[in-house]
N, C-alpha and C positions, 0 to 999 in steps of 0.2 A: 872236665868236671873231675874233681878228685874222688877218691874212693869214699872219703867221709861225707862229701856232698851227696854222693850217690846213695849212701845208706840212709842219710836223713831224708832225702826225697823218697825213698822206697818206704820208709817208716810213715811218712805223711800220707802217701797214697792219694788216690783221687778223693776219697771222702774227707781226708784231712785238709786237702787243698780247698775243698768247697767250704769247710768250716772256717779256714784261714781268710778266705775270701770274704765270707759273710761278716766275720769279725773286723776286718779291715773296712768294709763299707759301713758297718755300725759305728766304728770310731770316726770316720769322716762325717757321718750324719750327726753324731753327737757334737763334734766340734763346730760344725756349721750351725747347729741349733743353739749352742751356747753363744756363739758370735751374734746370731740374729737376736737372741734375747738381750744381749748387752746393748745392741743398737736400739731395740725397742725401748729399753729402760731410759737410754739417753734421750730418745725423742719424746717420751712422756714427760721429762723434766723440762722440756723447752716451753717458752711461753706462747710460741705460735703454732701450737699443735693443731688448732682448728684450720688454720691456713694451710698447713702441710697436708692435712687430711683431704681438704677440698682439692688441692693440687694433685694428690695422689689419685683421687676419684676421677678427675678430669683426664689424667694420664691413662687410667685403666679403661675408661670409656673409649678413648682415642685408639688404644690398642686393640679393644674389642671390635671396633669399626673396621680397623685394618685387617684383622683376622677374618671377619665375616666377608669383607670384600674380596679377600684373597681366596678363600676356600669356599664361600657360600654360593658364588655365582657359578652356575652350571654352563659349561660351553655348549653351543649348539650342536646338535647331532650331526655327524658327518654326512649321512645320507640326506638329511633335510637340506643341508647346505647345497649338496650337488643337485638335488631337486629344483631349488630355487634358481641355481645357475642355468639348468636346462630349461626351466620355464621362461627365464629372462631371454635366453637364446632364441626360443620359439617365437617370442614376441618380437624380437629384433628382426629375425628372419622372415617373419610373416607367415609362419607355418601354423 
């Protein structure tokens, strides 16, 4: 690091670094938002908007099902599984 870079970094400091980080994130968000708005405008000009909306709804419903299946099901309690195995063993052994 040169002396000039060291001085610039010292002037910026931790607070300045945070401000620059937030400004960079805001720029990325605005760029993404602008791009998304352009895409939405283009979609609204299409003649098959209703079909696109229906397909998007079906896709979102399918994704929702996947998420609920993935995170909604609670695995059985470990001690419950062990108790069932022990009970099955007792039945097999005749105890």
